[in-house]
N, C-alpha and C positions, 0 to 999 in steps of 0.2 A: 709597483709590485711590493707586496708585503714581505716581511722578513721570512726567510726559510723556516718552516715549522709552524708558522702562524696558523695555517688552516688546520693542521693536525691538532695543535694544542687547543684551539678554540672549539674544534669539533668534539674533543673529549669533554670539555667543560659543558658544552650543550648537551652531550649524551647523558652526563650526570644529571643535568637539570631536567631532562625528559625521561630519566629513569628513576633513580632513588629519590629524587626531589619532586617527582611528578605530582604528588599530593598538593604541593604548594605552588607549582608552576603551571598546572594544567589550565588555569583560568585564562592565561594569556593566549593559549591556543583556542579556547572557547571564544574569546573576543575576536580572534581572527576568523574563526568559523562563522560566527553570527555576522561579523562584518562582511564576509563573503556573500552570505545570503542577502544582506541589506544592500550592498553595493550593486551586485549584478541584478537583483530584483528591481532596484530603482532605475537602472539603465534600460530595462525593458518596459518601463512605465508603471511598475507597481509602486504603491504608496506604503511605506513602512510606518506602522503605527507604534510599535514597541519592540524593544530588544530586552531580553532577560539573560543575565549571567548568574548562574546558580552556584551556591557554595559547594555542591557536590561535583562541580566540574561540568555540569550540563548547561543547557541554555535553550533559548527559543527566539524566533523572530516572528512577529505578528504583522499582518498586512491589512489593508483596508477592505479587502474582499477575501472570501474563502479560497483555500488552495484549490478546491474542486472547480472553481470558476476561472482559474488561470488559463491562458492560452498555452499552446505547446512550447513556444519559445520561452515564455515566462517561467513555465515549470522547469524546463531544462536549465535555464540560466540561474534561477534562484536555487533550484534543488542541487545541481552539481557543484555550485560555488561554495557550499557549506563545507563538506568534508574535504574538498579539494582546495578550499580557500587558503589555509595556512601553507600548503605546499606551493600553491601558485605565487603567493606573496614571497615565500622564501626563495623560490626559483628566480623571481624577478629581482630580488635583492642580490642574489649570487651573480646574476648577469650584470647588474650595475657595478658591483664590486670589481669584477674582472675587466670591465670596460672603462675603468678610470673615473667613475662617478665618486664624488667625495662621500665618505662615510656619513658626514653630517646631513647630506642631501637625502640619503636613505632613511636616516632617523627622523628627519623632518617630514618626509612623506608618510612615515608611519604615524607621526603625531597628528597629521591632518586627518587621517582615517580614524584615529582614536577620538579626535575632537568631534568628528561627525557622529561617532557612536554615542558621545555624551548626550546629544540631543534626543537620542532614541531610547536610552536605557530607562526602564520603568520599575525596577525592583531595587530594594535596599542594598543587597550584596553587590549588584551591578554598579550602583552609585559609588561603592567603595573600590571594587576591583578595577574598573576602567580608569578612574582618575589616578589611582596609585601606579598603574602601569604607565600611563601617560607621563606622570611626574618623573618616574625613573628615567624614561627615555629623554625627557626634556632636560633633566640635569646633565645627562651625558652629552647631549647634543649642544647645549648652550653654556655649560660650565666646566667642561673638561678639555684636556689637550687633544690634539689631532690623533696622537697615538692611542689614547684611551678610546676615542671615538672609533678608530679603526678596529681595535680589539673587540669592543662591544658590538659593533656592526657585524663582525664575523660571527660572534656568539649568537646574536639575534637571528641572523640568517640561518645558521646551522640549526638553531632551536626550532624555527618555523618548519624547516625541512624534516627534521627528526620527529618533532611533535605532531606534524601532520600524519605521519605514518603511525605514530604511537596512539592516535585516536581511533584507528581502524579496529583494534580489538573491542573497544567499547561499542562501536557500530555493530560488529559481528554478534556480540552477546545480546544487544538490544534487538537486533533483527531476529535472532533465534527465539527470543521471547515474544516476538510479534508486536513489539512496541516502538519500532523505529520509524518515525514519520517521514523522513527524507526519502528513503528508498520506497516506502509505500506510495507516496504521492507520485514519484517518478514512474513507478510500475503501472499505476492506474492510468496515467495520462498517455504513456507510450505503448502499453500492451506488453512490454518486456517484463520478465520476471524480476522480483526484487533481488534475487540472488545475483542476477547479472550486474546490478548496480553496486552491490556489496563488492563483487570482484573488480568492477571498474574503479571504485574508490581505492581499493587496495592496490591495484596495479598502477593507478595514476599517482598515488602518493609515493609509492616506492620508486617509480620512474623519475619523479621530480627529485627525490632524495639522491638517487644514483647520479643523475645528470648534473644536478646542482653541486653535489659533492665533488664530482670529477672536475667541474669548472674551477672550484675553489682550490682543490689540491694541485691541479696542473698549473694554475696561475701563480701559486705561492711556492712552487717547487724551486 
C-alpha cells in the first residue's frame, strides 16, 4: 500500500498536466489514442500501415484497407478503442497498482506498447514525440528508485484517466463541425447516430476516471 495521501497528491499533479500543461502533454494521450486504434484493430485482423502523431495534438491511424471495408467487429474494436484507449489503459494501470503489481511492471508494459508504435509512426513529429515519451518512461523504470517508480506510475495512471476525459471536448467540437472520423465510421457501420458515440465516449471515459480514481483513493487511504 502506498503512503497515505499518495493518490491525492499524484492525482493533483496529473490534473495540472492534463489542464494548464495540456498544450505540452496532450501528445502522450494522442499516442495512447492511436495506440488503442492500432492494438485493437490488429487484434481483429486489420493490418496497420501507419500512425501519425501531429504537433497540434491530433493524430491518425491508417490501415491496409479502407474503413468502409471493415467488418462490424473490426469497426467497433478499432473505432471504440481510440477515444476510450487512454481511459482503458489508465483503468488497467489503476487495477494493477491496487492489486500489488510492481510499478516497474506497469511502466515496462507501457514501454512495450510505445515500442510497437515506433514501428508504425510515419511522420516527423511522431518520430520525435513517441521516442521522447518512451525515453522518459524508460529512465524512470530502469534508472530510478522504487519510490520514484511508484510515484510516477500513479501520476501516469491518473494522467491517462484524466487525459482520456480531457480529449472528449476536442471530439465534441470536431463532431459539431462534421469532421470527426471515428464517430462517422462507427455511425455508418452500425446505423446508430454519431451523437450516440460521442455520448458513449464521454460516458465511458468519465466512468473509467471515477472508477479508477476510487480504486486508487481507497487503496491509498
